[in-house]
C-alpha positions as CSV (number, residue, x, y, z in Angstrom):
1,M,-6.8,13.6,40.6
2,N,-6.2,10.5,38.4
3,K,-6.1,11.2,34.7
4,Q,-9.1,10.3,32.5
5,V,-8.6,8.7,29.1
6,L,-11.0,7.9,26.4
7,L,-10.2,4.7,24.6
8,I,-11.4,4.4,20.9
9,N,-10.9,0.9,19.9
10,D,-12.8,-2.4,19.2
11,M,-14.2,-4.7,21.9
12,P,-13.8,-8.4,21.5
13,G,-16.1,-10.9,23.2
14,Y,-13.5,-13.6,23.3
15,G,-9.8,-12.8,23.7
16,K,-7.7,-10.2,25.4
17,V,-7.0,-7.6,22.8
18,A,-8.0,-4.0,22.2
19,L,-10.4,-2.7,24.9
20,S,-10.3,-5.9,26.9
21,A,-6.6,-5.7,27.2
22,M,-6.1,-1.9,27.6
23,I,-8.8,-1.3,30.3
24,P,-7.3,-3.5,33.0
25,V,-3.8,-2.3,32.3
26,L,-4.7,1.3,32.6
27,S,-7.0,0.8,35.6
28,H,-4.1,-0.9,37.3
29,M,-2.0,2.2,36.6
30,K,-4.7,4.3,38.3
31,I,-5.9,5.9,35.1
32,Q,-9.7,6.3,34.8
33,T,-10.8,4.7,31.5
34,Y,-13.8,5.4,29.3
35,S,-14.5,3.6,26.0
36,L,-16.1,4.3,22.6
37,P,-16.1,0.9,20.8
38,T,-15.4,1.1,17.0
39,A,-16.8,-2.5,16.5
40,L,-17.9,-5.5,18.6
41,V,-15.8,-8.4,17.5
42,S,-16.7,-12.0,18.3
43,N,-13.2,-13.2,19.0
44,T,-9.6,-12.4,18.1
45,L,-9.1,-12.6,14.3
46,D,-6.3,-15.2,14.6
47,Y,-9.0,-17.9,14.9
48,G,-9.8,-17.5,11.2
49,K,-13.6,-17.1,11.7
50,F,-15.2,-14.1,13.3
51,E,-18.1,-11.8,13.4
52,I,-17.8,-8.0,13.4
53,L,-20.6,-5.6,14.2
54,K,-19.6,-2.0,13.2
55,T,-20.7,0.7,15.6
56,T,-20.4,3.7,13.4
57,D,-23.8,5.2,14.2
58,Y,-23.6,4.5,17.7
59,M,-20.1,6.3,17.9
60,K,-21.6,9.4,16.0
61,N,-24.6,9.6,18.4
62,T,-22.5,9.0,21.5
63,L,-20.1,11.8,20.6
64,E,-23.1,14.1,20.2
65,V,-24.5,13.1,23.5
66,W,-21.3,13.5,25.3
67,S,-20.8,16.9,23.8
68,Q,-24.2,18.0,25.0
69,L,-23.4,16.7,28.5
70,G,-20.0,18.4,28.7
71,F,-18.0,15.3,29.1
72,S,-14.2,15.9,28.8
73,F,-11.0,13.7,29.1
74,D,-7.3,14.4,29.7
75,A,-6.4,12.2,26.8
76,V,-7.8,10.3,23.7
77,S,-6.3,7.0,22.5
78,T,-7.3,5.6,19.1
79,G,-6.8,2.0,17.9
80,F,-8.6,-0.3,15.5
81,I,-10.8,1.7,13.1
82,V,-13.3,-0.1,10.8
83,T,-14.6,2.3,8.2
84,E,-13.7,5.4,6.3
85,E,-16.6,7.2,8.0
86,Q,-15.3,6.2,11.4
87,S,-11.8,7.5,10.5
88,L,-13.0,10.8,9.4
89,M,-15.3,11.2,12.5
90,I,-12.4,10.2,14.8
91,A,-9.9,12.4,13.1
92,D,-12.2,15.5,13.4
93,Y,-12.9,14.7,17.1
94,C,-9.2,14.3,17.9
95,R,-8.3,17.4,16.1
96,K,-10.8,19.4,18.1
97,Q,-9.5,17.8,21.3
98,S,-6.0,18.6,20.4
99,E,-6.9,22.2,19.9
100,Q,-8.2,22.2,23.5
101,G,-4.9,20.9,24.8
102,I,-6.0,17.3,25.2
103,Q,-3.4,14.7,24.4
104,V,-3.9,12.4,21.6
105,F,-2.3,9.0,21.3
106,C,-2.7,6.9,18.2
107,D,-1.9,3.2,17.6
108,P,-2.5,3.0,13.8
109,I,-3.5,-0.7,13.7
110,M,-3.3,-1.7,10.1
111,G,-0.7,-4.5,9.5
112,D,2.4,-6.4,10.4
113,D,5.3,-8.3,8.9
114,G,5.3,-6.2,5.8
115,H,1.5,-6.6,4.9
116,L,-1.6,-4.9,5.7
117,Y,-4.3,-7.0,7.5
118,N,-7.1,-8.5,5.6
119,G,-9.6,-5.7,4.7
120,M,-7.1,-3.0,5.1
121,T,-6.5,-1.0,1.9
122,E,-4.5,2.0,0.7
123,D,-7.6,4.1,1.5
124,T,-7.3,2.8,5.1
125,V,-3.7,4.1,5.3
126,R,-4.7,7.5,3.7
127,N,-7.6,7.9,6.3
128,M,-5.3,6.9,9.2
129,R,-2.9,9.7,8.1
130,N,-5.7,12.1,9.1
131,I,-5.6,10.9,12.7
132,V,-1.8,10.6,12.8
133,S,-1.6,14.3,11.7
134,C,-3.1,15.7,15.0
135,A,-1.6,13.1,17.5
136,D,0.9,13.9,20.2
137,Y,2.3,10.3,20.3
138,I,1.9,7.6,17.7
139,V,3.1,4.0,18.3
140,P,3.0,2.1,14.9
141,N,5.0,-1.1,14.3
142,Y,7.5,-0.8,11.4
143,T,5.1,-2.1,8.9
144,E,2.5,0.5,9.7
145,A,5.1,3.2,9.9
146,C,6.4,2.5,6.4
147,A,2.9,2.4,5.0
148,L,2.0,5.8,6.6
149,A,5.2,7.3,5.6
150,D,4.8,5.9,2.0
151,I,8.3,4.3,2.2
152,P,8.8,0.8,0.9
153,Y,9.1,-1.9,3.6
154,Q,12.4,-3.7,4.0
155,S,12.8,-6.8,6.1
156,V,16.0,-5.5,7.6
157,C,16.4,-1.8,8.4
158,D,19.2,0.5,9.2
159,E,19.6,3.8,11.1
160,E,19.3,6.0,8.1
161,K,16.1,4.3,6.9
162,I,14.3,4.2,10.3
163,K,15.1,8.0,10.9
164,E,13.7,8.8,7.3
165,V,10.5,6.8,8.2
166,I,10.2,8.7,11.5
167,G,11.0,12.0,9.9
168,K,8.1,11.5,7.4
169,L,5.7,10.6,10.2
170,H,6.6,13.8,12.0
171,E,6.1,15.7,8.8
172,L,2.6,14.3,8.6
173,G,1.9,16.1,11.9
174,A,2.7,13.4,14.6
175,K,4.7,15.2,17.3
176,S,6.4,12.2,19.0
177,V,6.8,8.7,17.4
178,V,7.6,5.2,18.7
179,V,8.2,2.4,16.1
180,T,8.1,-1.1,17.3
181,S,9.3,-4.3,15.8
182,V,12.2,-2.8,13.8
183,A,14.5,-5.6,12.5
184,M,18.0,-4.1,12.4
185,E,21.1,-6.1,11.2
186,K,22.4,-6.4,14.8
187,G,18.9,-7.5,16.1
188,C,15.5,-6.1,17.0
189,S,14.8,-2.6,18.3
190,V,12.1,-0.1,19.2
191,W,13.0,3.3,17.8
192,G,11.6,6.7,19.0
193,Y,11.6,10.4,18.4
194,D,10.8,12.5,21.3
195,N,9.4,15.9,20.1
196,Q,10.0,17.6,23.5
197,T,13.8,17.0,23.5
198,N,14.1,16.8,19.6
199,E,16.1,13.5,20.1
200,Y,16.0,10.0,18.6
201,F,16.5,6.9,20.7
202,E,16.9,3.2,20.1
203,I,16.2,0.5,22.6
204,P,17.2,-3.1,21.6
205,Y,15.3,-6.2,22.7
206,N,15.5,-9.9,22.7
207,L,12.8,-11.3,20.4
208,I,10.6,-14.2,21.9
209,P,9.5,-16.4,19.0
210,V,5.9,-16.6,19.9
211,R,2.8,-14.6,18.9
212,F,0.2,-13.4,21.3
213,P,-2.5,-11.1,19.9
214,G,-3.0,-8.0,22.1
215,T,0.5,-7.4,23.1
216,G,0.6,-4.2,20.9
217,D,-2.5,-3.0,22.8
218,I,-0.8,-3.7,26.1
219,F,2.4,-1.9,24.9
220,S,0.2,1.1,24.0
221,A,-1.6,1.2,27.3
222,V,1.5,0.9,29.4
223,F,3.3,3.6,27.4
224,M,0.4,6.0,27.6
225,G,-0.2,5.4,31.2
226,N,3.4,6.1,32.0
227,I,3.4,9.3,29.9
228,L,0.2,10.5,31.7
229,N,1.8,9.6,35.1
230,G,4.8,11.9,34.4
231,K,7.4,9.6,33.0
232,T,9.6,10.7,30.0
233,M,9.0,9.3,26.6
234,K,12.1,7.0,26.7
235,E,11.2,5.8,30.2
236,S,7.7,5.1,29.1
237,T,8.9,3.1,26.1
238,E,11.3,1.1,28.2
239,K,8.6,0.3,30.8
240,A,6.2,-0.8,28.0
241,M,8.7,-3.0,26.4
242,D,9.8,-4.6,29.7
243,T,6.2,-5.2,30.7
244,V,5.3,-7.0,27.3
245,Y,8.5,-9.1,27.6
246,R,7.7,-10.3,31.1
247,L,4.1,-11.0,30.3
248,I,5.0,-13.1,27.3
249,L,7.5,-15.0,29.3
250,K,4.8,-15.6,32.0
251,S,2.5,-16.9,29.3
252,L,4.7,-19.3,27.4
253,D,2.8,-22.4,28.7
254,T,-0.6,-21.0,27.4
255,Q,-2.2,-23.7,25.2
256,D,-4.5,-21.3,23.2
257,T,-2.3,-18.3,22.4
258,F,-5.0,-17.0,20.2
259,K,-6.7,-15.7,23.2
260,G,-3.9,-13.4,24.0
261,V,-2.2,-12.8,27.4
262,M,-4.6,-13.4,30.3
263,I,-3.9,-9.9,31.5
264,E,-6.1,-9.8,34.6
265,S,-4.1,-12.5,36.4
266,L,-0.7,-10.9,35.4
267,L,-1.4,-7.2,36.4
268,G,1.3,-7.5,39.2
269,E,3.9,-7.7,36.4
270,I,3.2,-4.1,35.5
271,D,5.8,-1.7,37.1
272,D,3.7,1.5,37.5
273,E,6.1,3.1,40.0
């Protein structure tokens, strides 16, 4: 039977990020997806102007209805969270799911390039730690990892530093950790810690100097899909990295990169074998 995943993330009206990026990827990987939007967002934030409708009451009422109906999932994935009330609600829900043996994946979307996104505060970071504490897998970028670990961000990292950051995240309660966008002296890498094998790993990559919003969501989806389909953590990380790299290469002639990768036309690039 195909695995069933609940995606807790925002839903954009215009642009391929968050739920609109993850649902097609996971569906292509034969994972059944269900969604609990944290917000309806008019368009990707890169455009500079946007409208956000927070769905906190809807989320709370929906979880109550689902509980009454006895709905269950094989995994829960969390992404963009808008309010403190949402973060507390989601942390409580994820903790209860984890206690029942359901896998919890967390992409703690908060910032990049050494800075938190507009609207994100230290309270956001503190609240996100509650969700991280009950996650089986977390996939922060290096900026988010440093913020969660309460370790100063450095533009260039070394092995001792990244292992310290990952160790702090593990101490918070996260079992396995993948940190993306780590700039090392020798180049860019993704670092990971596999709780099942108690091993660290580093996977270098070639940086393509272009930004497409939503590639982090695609990475998370491919990583999670492979984990749920039985791949090892390192294999899942490699497949997520390779997929994002090929999707970006296929999208370099896109005129409006703010839309993100047009994922529906590129699903064939996803290696789900």
